[in-house]
TIVEXTI-39646 format. One line per 3 residues: number of its first residue (from 1); their letters; for each residue x, y, z of C-alpha. Coordinates in steps of 0.2 Angstrom, whole numbers, m for minus. Layout:
BEGIN
NUM) A) X:Y:Z ~ ...
END
This chain:
BEGIN
1) MRD) 49:228:659 ~ 41:212:662 ~ 36:198:648
4) QAL) 14:199:648 ~ 16:180:642 ~ 26:174:658
7) MPT) 15:184:672 ~ m2:174:678 ~ m17:174:672
10) AEK) m29:179:687 ~ m38:165:683 ~ m22:154:683
13) LAA) m17:164:700 ~ m36:159:710 ~ m31:142:703
16) APT) m13:143:711 ~ m9:132:729 ~ m3:143:740
19) LDA) 15:143:750 ~ 12:149:768 ~ 27:154:780
22) WVL) 37:156:766 ~ 55:161:764 ~ 67:161:746
25) TEQ) 84:154:749 ~ 99:156:737 ~ 107:142:730
28) ISP) 123:138:720 ~ 126:123:708 ~ 141:115:708
31) AGT) 149:125:693 ~ 143:142:700 ~ 127:145:693
34) VGY) 117:156:706 ~ 97:151:707 ~ 82:154:721
37) RML) 71:142:728 ~ 55:143:739 ~ 53:135:756
40) GYV) 36:131:763 ~ 20:125:766 ~ 12:121:752
43) RGH) m8:119:751 ~ m17:116:736 ~ m6:107:725
46) PTI) m10:96:713 ~ 1:80:717 ~ 11:87:729
49) PDG) 0:84:748 ~ 1:99:759 ~ 14:100:769
52) WIE) 35:108:768 ~ 40:108:752 ~ 53:115:739
55) TAR) 50:126:724 ~ 58:121:706 ~ 66:138:703
58) VVD) 61:153:705 ~ 58:162:688 ~ 44:176:693
61) LGA) 40:186:710 ~ 27:197:708 ~ 31:214:714
64) GGE) 19:215:726 ~ 25:198:732 ~ 10:191:729
67) WCG) 14:177:722 ~ 28:169:715 ~ 33:157:697
70) TLA) 46:145:695 ~ 52:133:684 ~ 34:120:689
73) GFY) 19:133:688 ~ 13:147:699 ~ 10:149:718
76) RLL) 0:163:726 ~ 10:168:742 ~ 1:167:758
79) RPL) 17:177:775 ~ 32:175:775 ~ 44:167:788
82) LGS) 45:177:802 ~ 61:190:799 ~ 62:183:782
85) TH) 62:197:770 ~ 60:196:750
END
């Protein structure tokens, strides 16, 4: 069961930047720890210009694939990159 305190509210999600043509990537640290990040085209971010980005580490994904939470905040997910799975 998810911790409801960590899930975005409808208001936070409505204000979140979007990530389009995204893909979830696995990254392994030098210490061997596995983490995940999103690569995609961001729009509407308050401090990052629209364009291709790599997000901060992903800490949660919405059950329907409609959002992701990172260490830095939330993104509304649009279309995944063709051929990618999530």
